[in-house]
N, C-alpha and C positions, 0 to 999 in steps of 0.2 A: 503493499500499500503506499502510495505517495504522501509525503509530509504536505500539510497545507502551506500554500504560499501566501505571504502576506504582501499585497501591493500597496506601496505607500506613493501617494501623489507628490510630485516634486515640489519643493519649496516655492517655485515660481508661481504656483497656483494661488499663493497668498497675495500676489501682486495685484493692486487694484486695477490695472488695465484690463484684466481678463473677466471683470464682473459684468454680468449681463451678456456673455458671449458663449458660443459654442466651442469646445476645444477638442482637438486631436492629439493624443499622446502616442508616440511610438518609442519604445525602449526608455521610457521614463522622462522623455522630452517633449515639450510642446512644439509641434510642427505647424500647427494652423490654429488661427483663432479669429472668430469674427462671425459674420452672418452664415447661415446654413449653406448658401450658394458657394462661398469660398472653401468652406469644410468640404463640401461635396467633391469640388474639384481636387482637392488635397488628397482625399479618400481614394480617388481613381488611381492616382499615381502611386499611392502606398500599396494598394493591392497588386499592381503590375510589379512592384519590387518583391512581392511574396512575403510582406510583412504583415503582422496583425496589429491594427490600432486599437486604442481604447478611446471612446467617445464620451464626452461628458458636457455637461451645461453648468456654467458657474453662474447662480442666481445673483441679482443685486441685493445689497443688504436688506432692502425694505421689501422684497419678494417673499410670498407665502406659498409653500408647496403643500398641497393637500393629497393624502393617500386614502383610497377607499378600498375596501375588501369585498 
């Protein structure tokens, strides 16, 4: 059985310039940030390179996220 892997987001995510934007992370580095159109273009090139990206959205400080079950 494999050990659980802990993925830690890079310290760069604490940077206020990323708030309210979609982010693409590859190998622990932010490779694209901005609107979904920009992220979509970056994803195409990442997939061509055979890498696996992590996609996330950094909400603004005053955003509320609701989860339902």
